[in-house]
All heavy atoms as an XYZ file, in Angstrom:
792
protein
N     113.442    149.798    105.536
C     114.258    149.020    104.618
C     113.835    149.309    103.190
O     112.649    149.398    102.891
C     114.072    147.528    104.861
C     114.814    146.984    106.034
S     114.526    145.221    106.163
C     116.081    144.643    105.656
N     114.803    149.382    102.365
C     114.527    149.596    100.956
C     114.224    148.260    100.294
O     114.632    147.213    100.755
C     115.730    150.249    100.280
C     116.058    151.613    100.823
C     117.263    152.143    100.120
C     117.705    153.457    100.726
N     118.919    153.952    100.113
N     113.557    148.333     99.167
C     113.225    147.097     98.455
C     114.467    146.434     97.892
O     114.514    145.233     97.706
C     112.212    147.377     97.346
O     112.794    148.258     96.399
N     115.515    147.234     97.603
C     116.745    146.638     97.076
C     117.496    145.838     98.132
O     118.284    144.968     97.825
C     117.643    147.725     96.489
C     118.052    148.764     97.519
C     118.164    150.143     96.930
O     117.516    150.428     95.940
O     118.938    150.911     97.498
N     117.266    146.128     99.436
C     117.884    145.348    100.495
C     117.315    143.941    100.559
O     117.995    143.015    100.944
C     117.683    146.026    101.855
C     118.480    147.320    101.969
O     119.454    147.477    101.198
O     118.114    148.147    102.826
N     116.074    143.779    100.203
C     115.424    142.471    100.243
C     115.707    141.645     98.999
O     115.532    140.451     99.012
C     113.913    142.647    100.397
C     113.507    143.251    101.716
C     112.025    143.353    101.804
C     111.607    144.017    103.107
N     110.166    144.117    103.236
N     116.130    142.255     97.943
C     116.325    141.558     96.676
C     117.321    140.403     96.752
O     117.022    139.321     96.298
C     116.735    142.566     95.594
C     116.750    141.998     94.206
C     115.374    141.583     93.740
O     114.352    141.881     94.360
N     115.335    140.853     92.664
N     118.528    140.552     97.337
C     119.453    139.413     97.384
C     118.899    138.241     98.190
O     119.166    137.090     97.877
C     120.704    139.976     98.050
C     120.614    141.439     97.871
C     119.153    141.771     97.804
N     118.125    138.536     99.205
C     117.557    137.471    100.019
C     116.542    136.656     99.235
O     116.439    135.456     99.406
C     116.902    138.070    101.270
C     116.453    137.104    102.335
C     117.664    136.341    102.860
C     115.779    137.827    103.466
N     115.805    137.300     98.341
C     114.808    136.594     97.550
C     115.440    135.756     96.454
O     114.878    134.756     96.038
C     113.823    137.586     96.941
C     112.941    138.248     97.976
C     112.081    139.330     97.364
O     112.247    139.686     96.206
N     111.173    139.865     98.159
N     116.604    136.131     95.978
C     117.215    135.406     94.878
C     118.008    134.179     95.343
O     118.218    133.267     94.567
C     118.124    136.330     94.075
O     119.205    136.738     94.871
N     118.448    134.157     96.590
C     119.205    132.998     97.044
C     118.271    131.884     97.518
O     117.150    132.131     97.937
C     120.184    133.389     98.143
C     119.563    133.821     99.433
C     120.613    134.258    100.447
O     121.770    133.851    100.324
O     120.248    135.020    101.348
N     118.751    130.670     97.434
C     117.928    129.537     97.840
C     117.832    129.465     99.362
O     118.619    130.089    100.081
C     118.516    128.236     97.296
O     119.692    127.914     97.993
N     116.889    128.728     99.810
C     116.691    128.590    101.253
C     117.905    127.949    101.910
O     118.309    128.338    103.003
C     115.439    127.767    101.542
C     115.239    127.510    103.003
C     114.819    128.530    103.849
C     115.501    126.273    103.552
C     114.659    128.310    105.202
C     115.339    126.039    104.906
C     114.913    127.067    105.729
N     118.495    126.941    101.260
C     119.663    126.266    101.832
C     120.837    127.224    101.976
O     121.553    127.198    102.978
C     120.064    125.061    100.983
C     119.118    123.895    101.114
C     119.057    123.361    102.522
O     120.105    123.269    103.190
O     117.953    123.034    102.981
N     121.059    128.080    100.976
C     122.147    129.056    101.072
C     121.879    130.042    102.200
O     122.793    130.422    102.936
C     122.312    129.796     99.754
C     122.830    128.921     98.639
C     122.754    129.611     97.294
O     122.092    130.674     97.188
O     123.349    129.085     96.349
N     120.627    130.459    102.329
C     120.255    131.368    103.414
C     120.469    130.715    104.774
O     121.030    131.307    105.680
C     118.794    131.789    103.239
C     118.237    132.522    104.437
C     118.577    133.841    104.693
C     117.385    131.877    105.327
C     118.086    134.517    105.796
C     116.887    132.537    106.439
C     117.239    133.860    106.665
O     116.756    134.508    107.761
N     120.020    129.473    104.909
C     120.168    128.763    106.177
C     121.642    128.579    106.523
O     122.055    128.747    107.674
C     119.471    127.415    106.102
C     119.416    126.687    107.435
C     118.665    125.380    107.339
N     119.256    124.462    106.394
C     120.309    123.668    106.660
N     120.872    123.698    107.840
N     120.778    122.860    105.750
N     122.454    128.232    105.544
C     123.890    128.068    105.778
C     124.526    129.381    106.214
O     125.376    129.416    107.101
C     124.588    127.553    104.514
C     124.264    126.129    104.156
C     124.844    125.150    105.135
O     125.943    125.404    105.669
O     124.197    124.122    105.385
N     124.116    130.469    105.606
C     124.698    131.767    105.920
C     124.283    132.232    107.314
O     125.106    132.696    108.098
C     124.268    132.790    104.873
C     124.883    134.150    105.059
C     124.611    135.068    103.885
N     123.216    135.187    103.534
C     122.337    136.020    104.112
N     122.741    136.800    105.090
N     121.093    136.067    103.710
N     123.019    132.064    107.664
C     122.516    132.569    108.937
C     122.921    131.667    110.101
O     123.263    132.139    111.179
C     120.979    132.726    108.875
C     120.410    133.046    110.241
C     120.615    133.799    107.878
N     122.918    130.359    109.885
C     123.162    129.412    110.981
C     124.523    128.727    110.870
O     124.685    127.586    111.294
C     122.063    128.347    111.000
C     120.703    128.903    111.219
N     120.309    129.411    112.424
C     119.645    129.042    110.378
C     119.063    129.841    112.330
N     118.633    129.636    111.096
N     125.491    129.412    110.329
C     126.812    128.795    110.124
C     127.486    128.423    111.433
O     128.177    127.418    111.519
C     127.703    129.741    109.329
N     127.272    129.186    112.483
C     127.942    128.934    113.759
C     127.092    128.150    114.739
O     127.509    127.939    115.873
C     128.350    130.272    114.395
C     129.347    131.010    113.548
O     130.168    130.396    112.872
N     129.261    132.331    113.533
N     125.930    127.709    114.344
C     125.019    127.010    115.253
C     125.312    125.523    115.383
O     124.801    124.872    116.277
C     123.571    127.176    114.795
C     123.094    128.607    114.935
O     123.821    129.404    115.563
O     122.016    128.913    114.418
N     126.097    124.964    114.514
C     126.319    123.520    114.504
C     127.287    123.106    115.603
O     128.357    123.679    115.743
C     126.868    123.079    113.168
C     125.878    123.302    112.065
C     126.396    122.762    110.795
N     125.442    123.125    109.746
C     125.701    123.052    108.484
N     126.864    122.629    108.073
N     124.790    123.395    107.603
N     126.947    122.080    116.365
C     127.903    121.582    117.352
C     129.026    120.825    116.661
O     128.825    120.201    115.624
C     127.060    120.649    118.222
C     125.930    120.243    117.356
C     125.676    121.389    116.407
N     130.200    120.875    117.236
C     131.348    120.221    116.615
C     131.288    118.699    116.780
O     131.706    117.967    115.912
C     132.643    120.764    117.197
O     132.669    120.541    118.591
N     130.777    118.246    117.890
C     130.676    116.804    118.135
C     129.212    116.398    118.140
O     128.374    117.090    118.697
C     131.310    116.451    119.465
N     128.920    115.278    117.508
C     127.556    114.776    117.461
C     127.536    113.370    118.056
O     127.683    112.380    117.348
C     127.040    114.771    116.032
C     126.967    116.168    115.442
C     126.497    116.163    114.018
O     126.498    115.148    113.351
N     126.103    117.316    113.537
N     127.366    113.278    119.369
C     127.442    111.968    120.023
C     126.318    111.031    119.619
O     126.476    109.815    119.699
C     127.370    112.309    121.508
C     126.724    113.637    121.570
C     127.114    114.355    120.316
N     125.187    111.560    119.173
C     124.088    110.679    118.799
C     124.441    109.808    117.593
O     123.970    108.695    117.481
C     122.816    111.489    118.530
C     122.893    112.397    117.354
N     123.511    113.626    117.430
C     122.440    112.271    116.093
C     123.425    114.215    116.251
N     122.779    113.411    115.419
N     125.291    110.298    116.700
C     125.698    109.480    115.548
C     126.604    108.332    115.982
O     126.502    107.229    115.462
C     126.387    110.341    114.509
C     125.420    111.225    113.753
C     126.084    111.876    112.581
C     125.059    112.687    111.808
N     125.613    113.257    110.595
N     127.475    108.582    116.953
C     128.349    107.528    117.455
C     127.535    106.464    118.185
O     127.725    105.256    117.958
C     129.409    108.109    118.383
C     130.341    107.106    119.052
C     131.176    106.394    117.991
C     131.220    107.792    120.057
N     126.612    106.891    119.020
C     125.767    105.948    119.747
C     124.918    105.142    118.777
O     124.760    103.930    118.921
C     124.897    106.696    120.776
C     125.777    107.278    121.870
C     123.829    105.788    121.367
C     125.076    108.234    122.794
N     124.408    105.806    117.738
C     123.592    105.110    116.740
C     124.412    104.087    115.970
O     123.934    102.990    115.663
C     123.000    106.146    115.803
C     121.939    105.626    114.940
C     121.332    106.768    114.156
N     120.134    106.270    113.550
C     119.090    106.996    113.284
N     119.087    108.254    113.592
N     118.045    106.465    112.714
N     125.665    104.415    115.663
C     126.525    103.481    114.942
C     126.864    102.271    115.812
O     126.858    101.128    115.330
C     127.800    104.191    114.501
N     127.146    102.503    117.084
C     127.449    101.389    117.990
C     126.229    100.504    118.171
O     126.328     99.270    118.111
C     127.957    101.928    119.346
C     129.329    102.582    119.168
C     128.024    100.829    120.387
C     129.807    103.347    120.375
N     125.065    101.111    118.380
C     123.842    100.329    118.533
C     123.535     99.548    117.257
O     123.127     98.384    117.308
C     122.666    101.236    118.886
C     121.374    100.512    119.037
C     121.143     99.726    120.143
C     120.389    100.602    118.066
C     119.950     99.039    120.295
C     119.199     99.923    118.200
C     118.978     99.138    119.318
N     123.744    100.167    116.098
C     123.514     99.479    114.829
C     124.419     98.278    114.654
O     123.987     97.210    114.223
N     125.693     98.433    114.998
C     126.633     97.311    114.891
C     126.250     96.194    115.857
O     126.318     95.004    115.508
C     128.050     97.796    115.171
N     125.832     96.561    117.067
C     125.389     95.565    118.037
C     124.179     94.786    117.514
O     124.113     93.565    117.635
C     125.057     96.250    119.365
C     124.432     95.334    120.374
C     125.198     94.382    121.026
C     123.076     95.405    120.649
C     124.628     93.524    121.953
C     122.502     94.556    121.577
C     123.269     93.618    122.235
N     123.230     95.484    116.911
C     122.034     94.817    116.395
C     122.358     93.909    115.213
O     121.766     92.839    115.065
C     120.972     95.847    116.012
C     120.366     96.562    117.201
S     119.736     95.463    118.486
C     118.384     94.692    117.637
N     123.301     94.312    114.375
C     123.712     93.454    113.261
C     124.303     92.157    113.790
O     123.949     91.056    113.334
C     124.726     94.200    112.366
C     124.048     95.360    111.648
C     125.383     93.256    111.369
C     125.010     96.345    111.034
N     125.190     92.266    114.771
C     125.795     91.072    115.373
C     124.724     90.204    116.022
O     124.754     88.977    115.911
C     126.887     91.477    116.381
C     128.063     92.118    115.642
C     127.354     90.295    117.209
C     129.053     92.810    116.542
N     123.772     90.834    116.689
C     122.697     90.096    117.351
C     121.839     89.334    116.344
O     121.568     88.141    116.529
C     121.834     91.054    118.173
C     120.739     90.393    118.996
C     121.350     89.726    120.219
C     119.713     91.419    119.408
N     121.413     89.993    115.275
C     120.563     89.331    114.277
C     121.285     88.173    113.593
O     120.750     87.064    113.489
C     120.086     90.326    113.215
C     119.023     91.268    113.699
C     119.147     92.630    113.513
C     117.872     90.806    114.324
C     118.176     93.512    113.949
C     116.897     91.677    114.770
C     117.057     93.023    114.574
O     116.091     93.887    115.002
N     122.497     88.425    113.124
C     123.240     87.365    112.424
C     123.589     86.242    113.393
O     123.451     85.055    113.059
C     124.496     87.951    111.745
C     125.359     86.845    111.160
C     124.098     88.936    110.655
N     123.996     86.586    114.595
C     124.349     85.566    115.585
C     123.165     84.694    115.969
O     123.286     83.465    116.041
N     122.011     85.311    116.226
C     120.820     84.514    116.571
C     120.393     83.640    115.402
O     119.959     82.502    115.590
C     119.673     85.430    116.993
C     119.848     86.008    118.374
S     119.937     84.760    119.666
C     118.294     84.102    119.600
N     120.504     84.170    114.187
C     120.164     83.366    113.021
C     121.054     82.151    112.883
O     120.585     81.037    112.626
N     122.342     82.332    113.086
C     123.287     81.207    113.002
C     123.032     80.203    114.125
O     123.051     78.989    113.899
C     124.738     81.727    113.011
C     125.029     82.465    111.706
C     125.732     80.597    113.216
C     126.351     83.204    111.678
N     122.775     80.708    115.331
C     122.488     79.802    116.449
C     121.230     78.970    116.180
O     121.181     77.788    116.538
C     122.340     80.581    117.749
C     123.632     81.157    118.340
C     123.316     82.000    119.564
C     124.603     80.052    118.683
N     120.239     79.575    115.567
C     119.037     78.808    115.228
C     119.323     77.778    114.133
O     118.801     76.666    114.166
C     117.907     79.745    114.795
C     117.212     80.498    115.919
C     116.236     81.510    115.357
C     116.475     79.533    116.834
N     120.137     78.157    113.157
C     120.428     77.223    112.067
C     121.239     76.011    112.529
O     121.075     74.914    111.986
C     121.165     77.951    110.943
C     120.313     78.938    110.135
C     121.188     79.706    109.158
C     119.202     78.224    109.407
N     122.105     76.196    113.523
C     122.901     75.053    113.992
C     122.240     74.352    115.181
O     122.837     73.448    115.761
C     124.340     75.481    114.350
C     124.353     76.462    115.511
C     125.058     76.050    113.144
C     125.739     76.774    116.036
N     121.036     74.767    115.538
C     120.245     74.169    116.617
C     120.980     74.230    117.964
O     121.075     73.257    118.692
C     119.841     72.731    116.294
C     118.702     72.249    117.168
O     118.018     73.042    117.806
N     118.506     70.941    117.201
N     121.477     75.395    118.298
C     122.185     75.583    119.563
C     121.241     75.533    120.756
O     121.689     75.344    121.879
C     122.933     76.914    119.548
N     119.941     75.704    120.522
C     118.970     75.716    121.609
C     118.293     74.354    121.801
O     117.379     74.222    122.600
C     117.916     76.793    121.359
C     118.516     78.165    121.208
C     118.515     78.792    119.979
C     119.101     78.810    122.283
C     119.063     80.051    119.827
C     119.661     80.059    122.142
C     119.644     80.684    120.914
N     118.741     73.347    121.063
C     118.253     71.965    121.155
C     116.733     71.854    121.017
O     116.067     71.223    121.828
C     118.712     71.322    122.473
C     120.201     71.183    122.527
O     120.846     70.897    121.514
N     120.777     71.407    123.692
N     116.204     72.491    119.976
C     114.775     72.342    119.699
C     114.514     70.947    119.162
O     115.357     70.328    118.528
C     114.332     73.366    118.671
C     114.237     74.767    119.205
C     114.666     75.219    120.407
C     113.688     75.882    118.529
N     114.413     76.558    120.521
C     113.808     76.989    119.386
C     113.105     76.059    117.286
C     113.357     78.258    119.035
C     112.659     77.313    116.935
C     112.780     78.395    117.810
N     113.342     70.443    119.377
C     113.003     69.114    118.859
C     112.891     69.173    117.337
O     112.752     70.232    116.743
C     111.684     68.626    119.469
O     110.612     69.432    119.024
N     112.931     68.014    116.724
C     112.884     67.958    115.259
C     111.519     68.377    114.716
O     111.391     68.663    113.531
C     113.237     66.557    114.771
O     112.310     65.624    115.297
N     110.493     68.434    115.564
C     109.181     68.902    115.123
C     109.213     70.378    114.730
O     108.430     70.824    113.901
C     108.131     68.714    116.221
C     107.910     67.253    116.571
O     108.248     66.390    115.732
O     107.418     66.986    117.681
N     110.102     71.129    115.339
C     110.193     72.557    115.088
C     111.334     72.912    114.130
O     111.708     74.084    114.018
C     110.384     73.308    116.396
C     109.169     73.281    117.247
C     108.906     72.433    118.272
C     108.032     74.126    117.110
N     107.678     72.709    118.802
C     107.113     73.743    118.100
C     107.693     75.166    116.253
C     105.879     74.360    118.238
C     106.480     75.790    116.399
C     105.589     75.383    117.386
N     111.870     71.966    113.419
C     113.010     72.228    112.529
C     112.636     73.219    111.422
O     113.429     74.100    111.085
C     113.517     70.936    111.926
N     111.452     73.107    110.868
C     111.049     74.010    109.790
C     110.996     75.463    110.280
O     111.422     76.376    109.582
C     109.695     73.598    109.217
C     108.574     73.641    110.230
C     108.205     72.665    111.104
C     107.733     74.768    110.500
N     107.175     73.102    111.897
C     106.860     74.383    111.542
C     107.615     76.043    109.965
C     105.885     75.236    112.046
C     106.644     76.889    110.474
C     105.795     76.478    111.502
N     110.492     75.660    111.483
C     110.409     77.004    112.054
C     111.804     77.548    112.337
O     112.099     78.718    112.077
C     109.577     76.972    113.328
S     109.374     78.579    114.095
N     112.649     76.700    112.851
C     114.019     77.075    113.170
C     114.765     77.534    111.927
O     115.444     78.563    111.943
C     114.712     75.848    113.776
C     115.963     76.094    114.489
C     116.421     74.863    115.258
N     116.350     73.600    114.553
C     117.329     73.134    113.767
N     118.428     73.814    113.626
N     117.192     71.977    113.161
N     114.622     76.796    110.832
C     115.302     77.154    109.590
C     114.758     78.452    109.000
O     115.523     79.306    108.556
C     115.195     76.026    108.561
C     115.994     74.805    108.931
C     115.417     73.546    108.914
C     117.329     74.912    109.309
C     116.141     72.431    109.262
C     118.056     73.795    109.656
C     117.458     72.553    109.624
O     118.183     71.449    109.969
N     113.466     78.608    108.993
C     112.870     79.828    108.429
C     113.295     81.058    109.223
O     113.754     82.057    108.655
C     111.331     79.705    108.368
C     110.935     78.666    107.325
C     110.689     81.050    108.063
C     109.454     78.344    107.314
N     113.150     81.004    110.533
C     113.500     82.155    111.368
C     115.002     82.425    111.309
O     115.442     83.576    111.240
C     113.016     81.956    112.816
C     113.515     83.061    113.720
C     111.503     81.874    112.860
N     115.816     81.370    111.298
C     117.266     81.548    111.219
C     117.696     82.224    109.928
O     118.505     83.155    109.950
N     117.140     81.782    108.805
C     117.494     82.377    107.514
C     117.015     83.832    107.444
O     117.742     84.712    106.980
C     116.906     81.540    106.347
C     117.007     82.286    105.029
C     117.620     80.207    106.260
N     115.804     84.092    107.930
C     115.284     85.462    107.917
C     116.149     86.382    108.783
O     116.454     87.513    108.389
C     113.807     85.490    108.367
C     113.335     86.905    108.643
C     112.920     84.833    107.318
N     116.563     85.922    109.942
C     117.411     86.745    110.805
C     118.773     87.025    110.173
O     119.277     88.150    110.256
C     117.589     86.085    112.170
C     116.405     86.168    113.121
C     116.664     85.330    114.371
C     116.124     87.600    113.508
N     119.359     86.044    109.540
C     120.657     86.254    108.895
C     120.516     87.236    107.734
O     121.326     88.168    107.580
C     121.273     84.916    108.427
C     122.474     85.145    107.529
C     121.665     84.066    109.623
N     119.491     87.061    106.916
C     119.279     87.969    105.783
C     119.016     89.387    106.275
O     119.557     90.356    105.733
C     118.134     87.457    104.884
C     118.580     86.193    104.155
C     117.697     88.528    103.887
C     117.476     85.496    103.398
N     118.193     89.535    107.318
C     117.904     90.859    107.834
C     119.149     91.499    108.460
O     119.375     92.706    108.313
C     116.774     90.819    108.856
C     116.376     92.191    109.328
C     115.803     93.110    108.457
C     116.604     92.589    110.637
C     115.460     94.376    108.880
C     116.262     93.867    111.072
C     115.683     94.748    110.189
O     115.354     96.005    110.606
N     119.978     90.712    109.115
C     121.227     91.241    109.663
C     122.161     91.738    108.574
O     122.788     92.787    108.704
N     122.243     90.998    107.480
C     123.067     91.420    106.349
C     122.499     92.693    105.725
O     123.236     93.622    105.382
C     123.182     90.288    105.306
C     123.992     89.132    105.900
C     123.798     90.783    104.009
C     123.967     87.869    105.079
N     121.179     92.758    105.615
C     120.520     93.948    105.072
C     120.791     95.174    105.944
O     121.102     96.255    105.445
C     119.018     93.683    104.955
C     118.221     94.876    104.521
C     118.347     95.399    103.249
C     117.328     95.473    105.396
C     117.612     96.500    102.850
C     116.586     96.569    105.005
C     116.726     97.081    103.736
N     120.693     95.006    107.252
C     120.993     96.128    108.164
C     122.451     96.537    108.069
O     122.786     97.713    108.139
C     120.666     95.754    109.604
C     119.219     95.965    109.941
C     119.002     95.846    111.410
N     119.668     96.919    112.134
C     119.071     97.700    113.018
N     117.806     97.524    113.283
N     119.733     98.633    113.650
N     123.343     95.560    107.915
C     124.759     95.881    107.748
C     125.014     96.687    106.487
O     125.787     97.653    106.494
N     124.355     96.326    105.414
C     124.489     97.072    104.159
C     123.974     98.500    104.330
O     124.620     99.454    103.907
C     123.726     96.353    103.043
C     123.614     97.175    101.784
C     124.697     97.315    100.926
C     122.426     97.816    101.461
C     124.602     98.076     99.779
C     122.317     98.579    100.320
C     123.411     98.704     99.478
O     123.305     99.468     98.344
N     122.815     98.640    104.960
C     122.242     99.969    105.168
C     123.137    100.828    106.057
O     123.297    102.021    105.804
C     120.858     99.863    105.794
C     119.819     99.406    104.804
C     118.465     99.231    105.420
N     118.077    100.383    106.201
C     117.153    100.355    107.145
N     116.533     99.244    107.430
N     116.841    101.432    107.807
N     123.720    100.234    107.066
C     124.598    100.997    107.944
C     125.885    101.373    107.220
O     126.392    102.477    107.367
C     124.912    100.235    109.219
C     125.736    101.062    110.173
C     125.611    100.607    111.590
O     124.765     99.802    111.924
N     126.459    101.131    112.439
N     126.428    100.463    106.433
C     127.659    100.742    105.697
C     127.456    101.877    104.695
O     128.305    102.749    104.551
C     128.130     99.474    104.978
C     129.342     99.686    104.118
C     130.594     99.858    104.694
C     129.241     99.730    102.736
C     131.720    100.061    103.908
C     130.350     99.941    101.946
C     131.580    100.109    102.527
O     132.681    100.314    101.751
N     126.324    101.871    104.011
C     126.029    102.907    103.024
C     125.538    104.204    103.662
O     125.434    105.218    102.987
C     124.972    102.417    102.026
C     125.484    101.370    101.090
C     126.534    101.978    100.168
C     126.955    100.990     99.122
N     127.894    101.552     98.180
N     125.186    104.174    104.949
C     124.709    105.371    105.619
C     123.258    105.653    105.375
O     122.790    106.776    105.571
N     122.485    104.672    104.960
C     121.068    104.860    104.664
C     120.263    105.031    105.950
O     119.214    105.661    105.943
C     120.539    103.670    103.832
C     121.288    103.612    102.498
C     119.056    103.776    103.601
C     120.987    102.389    101.677
N     120.752    104.541    107.073
C     120.017    104.627    108.340
C     119.971    106.018    108.924
O     119.191    106.280    109.811
C     120.638    103.702    109.385
C     120.271    102.260    109.159
O     119.308    102.004    108.432
O     120.939    101.389    109.731
N     120.781    106.932    108.438
C     120.867    108.255    109.038
C     120.053    109.252    108.244
O     120.053    109.239    107.029
C     122.320    108.697    109.156
C     123.120    107.711    109.941
C     124.040    106.885    109.339
C     122.895    107.554    111.302
C     124.744    105.955    110.060
C     123.594    106.628    112.028
C     124.520    105.841    111.408
O     125.206    104.918    112.111
N     119.378    110.120    108.932
C     118.477    111.075    108.296
C     119.123    112.446    108.132
O     118.456    113.447    108.135
C     117.205    111.208    109.133
C     116.460    109.920    109.240
C     116.466    109.218    110.433
C     115.787    109.396    108.163
C     115.805    108.022    110.539
C     115.113    108.208    108.266
C     115.123    107.529    109.449
O     114.461    106.347    109.535
N     120.404    112.507    108.000
C     121.055    113.809    107.854
C     121.409    114.086    106.420
O     121.400    113.271    105.572
C     122.305    113.869    108.707
O     123.211    112.858    108.346
């Protein structure tokens, strides 16, 4: 190989090289993203739902545990909303 054959490869960025060499390697369907989105939506519903159930005392806890019920309920609702925001913005995905 001549040194001039290697020159274009050295001047292009790694991403351009990877795109050029592996252009046909990508699968057309990515089922892991669909499964991740469904699981994420399920977890959001679970967190917000459990938080609301705790806040309305659906489990009939005694009044001695009211402070714990309120704290855990509010934290679960806030975390569910936070996860929903992250999923909506696509922050949960590493692609």
